[in-house]
C-alpha positions as CSV (number, residue, x, y, z in Angstrom):
1,M,-2.6,-12.7,-23.1
2,K,-0.5,-11.7,-20.1
3,M,3.2,-10.6,-20.4
4,T,5.7,-11.1,-17.6
5,I,9.1,-9.6,-17.7
6,I,11.7,-11.7,-16.0
7,R,15.2,-10.3,-15.4
8,N,17.2,-13.1,-13.8
9,Y,17.7,-16.8,-14.2
10,D,16.2,-17.9,-10.9
11,D,12.9,-16.1,-11.5
12,F,12.8,-17.6,-15.0
13,A,13.5,-21.1,-13.8
14,F,10.7,-20.8,-11.1
15,T,8.2,-19.3,-13.6
16,W,9.1,-21.9,-16.2
17,H,8.7,-24.9,-13.9
18,H,5.4,-23.7,-12.5
19,N,3.8,-22.3,-15.6
20,K,5.3,-24.0,-18.7
21,Q,2.0,-25.4,-19.8
22,Y,0.6,-21.9,-20.2
23,I,3.5,-20.2,-21.8
24,N,3.3,-19.6,-25.6
25,Y,5.9,-16.9,-26.3
26,I,9.4,-16.2,-24.8
27,S,11.9,-13.6,-26.0
28,F,15.4,-14.1,-24.6
29,D,18.1,-11.6,-23.6
30,H,21.5,-13.1,-23.0
31,D,22.8,-10.8,-20.3
32,L,20.6,-11.0,-17.2
33,G,22.0,-8.3,-14.9
34,N,24.4,-9.5,-12.2
35,D,23.3,-13.1,-12.4
36,N,26.0,-15.7,-13.2
37,K,23.5,-17.6,-15.4
38,T,22.4,-16.1,-18.7
39,G,19.6,-16.3,-21.2
40,Y,21.5,-19.2,-22.7
41,N,21.0,-21.2,-19.5
42,A,17.3,-20.3,-19.6
43,I,16.8,-21.6,-23.1
44,C,18.6,-24.8,-22.2
45,L,15.9,-25.5,-19.6
46,I,13.3,-25.4,-22.4
47,E,15.5,-27.5,-24.8
48,K,15.8,-30.1,-22.1
49,D,12.0,-30.3,-21.6
50,Y,11.4,-30.6,-25.4
51,Y,14.1,-33.3,-25.5
52,H,12.4,-35.3,-22.7
53,G,8.9,-34.8,-24.2
54,I,7.7,-32.7,-21.2
55,I,6.5,-29.9,-23.5
56,S,3.8,-31.0,-26.0
57,H,2.8,-27.6,-27.3
58,D,4.6,-25.1,-29.6
59,I,6.1,-22.1,-27.9
60,E,7.3,-19.2,-30.1
61,L,10.9,-18.5,-29.2
62,N,12.8,-15.3,-30.0
63,C,16.1,-13.7,-29.1
64,H,16.4,-9.9,-28.6
65,S,19.9,-9.8,-27.1
66,A,22.3,-7.1,-28.2
67,N,25.2,-9.4,-27.2
68,P,26.2,-11.0,-30.6
69,V,28.0,-14.0,-29.2
70,G,25.2,-14.7,-26.6
71,A,22.5,-14.2,-29.2
72,A,24.2,-16.6,-31.6
73,R,24.3,-19.3,-28.8
74,I,20.6,-18.7,-27.9
75,N,19.6,-18.8,-31.6
76,Q,21.4,-22.1,-32.1
77,V,19.4,-23.7,-29.3
78,I,16.2,-22.2,-30.7
79,E,17.0,-23.9,-34.1
80,N,17.7,-27.2,-32.3
81,I,14.3,-27.0,-30.6
82,K,12.6,-26.3,-33.9
83,K,14.1,-29.4,-35.3
84,R,12.8,-31.6,-32.4
85,R,9.2,-30.4,-32.7
């Protein structure tokens, strides 16, 4: 298993779009440095792909954010994804 640490939304989006079929675990942080987009925006990419049936395998999703409001938003999307599986 290979682990990749991604610290901004653009790198996440690129990695997700080119490798989603190989990804089996993601842990989200809400605050991604100086980027205007957050971990919430990143999890929404995954939710969209589950919604449209693009993802056919289970991915373990976790949130490790210390930002309580951001973590709550991310965890809500994770729960929505679990309901769609």
